[in-house]
N, C-alpha and C positions, 0 to 999 in steps of 0.2 A: 287304677289310674286309666283314664281314657287316653289311648294313643292314636286313635284315628276316627275321624268323622267322615262319613261317606254320604254321597247323594245317590239316590236311586238311578239317576240318569247321568249320562256324560254328554259333553259337547252342547250343541244347541237344544238337545232334548231336555235340558234343564229349564229352558224358558218356553219351549214349544212342545205341544203334543206330537206324537209320531205322525199322525195324519196331517197336522198343520205343517210339519217339516217337509213331508213328501209333497204337499201342494206348493209350498213356497219354493222348494228345490226345482220343481217342474217349471214354475213361472220364472224363476231366475234363469233357467236354461232356455226357455222358449221366448221370454220377453213379454208376451201377451197371449191370452187364450180365452176362448169362451168357456163357460161352465162345462159344456159337452166335451170340448177338447181336453180339458183337465181331467174330467171323469174317464174318458177313453184311455188316456195315458196312464193314469193312476190305477185303473182297473186291471192293468196287465199284471200287477203284483199285489193288489189289495182287493179284498172283498167288501166293498162298501156300496150302498145304494146311491143312485144318482142324486136323490134329494139330500142325502147325508153330505155328499160332496158340496152341493150348492149351499146348504146350511152353514157348513164350516167356512166356505169361501166368504159368505156374507158376514159371518162373525169376525173373520179376519179383517174385512173391510172396516167394521165397527171398531176394532182394536187399533186400526191405523197401519196394519201390516200390508194390506193390499189396497189398490185403487180399482175402481169399477166405473167403466164408461159404457154408455149405450151407443152402439154403432149399427145402423141399418136395422134397428129394432131388436138387436141382440146385445146382451151385456158381455163386455170383455173385461177380464181381470188381469192385473199386472202387479208386480211387487212394488210397494211404496218406497222401499229402500233397496239399494244394491246389496248384494251378499256382504260386501266389505263394510258398508255402513251399518248393516244390521249386526254383524259380528262385533264391531266396535261398540255399538250401543249396548249389546248384551254384556260385553266385558266391563264396560263402564258401570252398568247397573250392579253387576256382581261385586266389583271392587267397592262401589259406593256402599253396598250392603256390609261388606267386611269392614270398611272404615267406620261405619256407624257402631260397630262393636268396640273397636280400638284402633286409633290411627297408627300408633307405633307398632302394635302387633300385626296389623294388616301389612304395613310396609315391610316388616321383618319377614313375614310369611311369603310375600312376593319375592323378595330377594333369595330366601332359602329355597323356594320352589324352583326359581330360575337356575340357581347354582346346582341343584340336584339334577335338573333336566339336561342342562348344557351350560357349563361354566362360561362359555363365550357369550351367553345371553346377558350376563352381568355387564359386559362391555357394551352391548347393544343398549341396555337400560341406561348406562352412563351417558352414551351419545344422545339418547332421547332427552335425558334430563338437561344436558348442556344446551341442546337445541332449544328447549323450552325456556331455559334461563335467558338465552340470547333474545328470544321473542319477547319475553316479559320486559327485558331491559330496553329493547327498541320501542316497545309500546309505551313504557314509562317515560322515555326521553321525548317521544312524539307528543305526549300529553303536556309536557312542560313548556 
């Protein structure tokens, strides 16, 4: 019997490559930077060519992860989403994927994982559910 499925990577590395994550972390921290500034910062702990960094930055623009603007003849890159927005989107996609397998099992798995990690998270989940119910009721009554 299979008792554990694992993914190779943890955290945001499940949706981003290691270099992409490093570039995005730098841009979240700095706000905006040129390709050269990103390369100089990332080169302190990675061995990548300047053109590799530029290629990955441009691919991240195409994926919608970064924005790119030309200022005084030089391209500046910035994160398209805040760290919190990106984390929420990544979590929503992971849960959406789990729900596509089985709604009831996905919900049970979430509750089980929360209770194993920290039983107080069940209370937090309950508060979030109640808040969403109130929002839906308010929206429903506004539409009538």
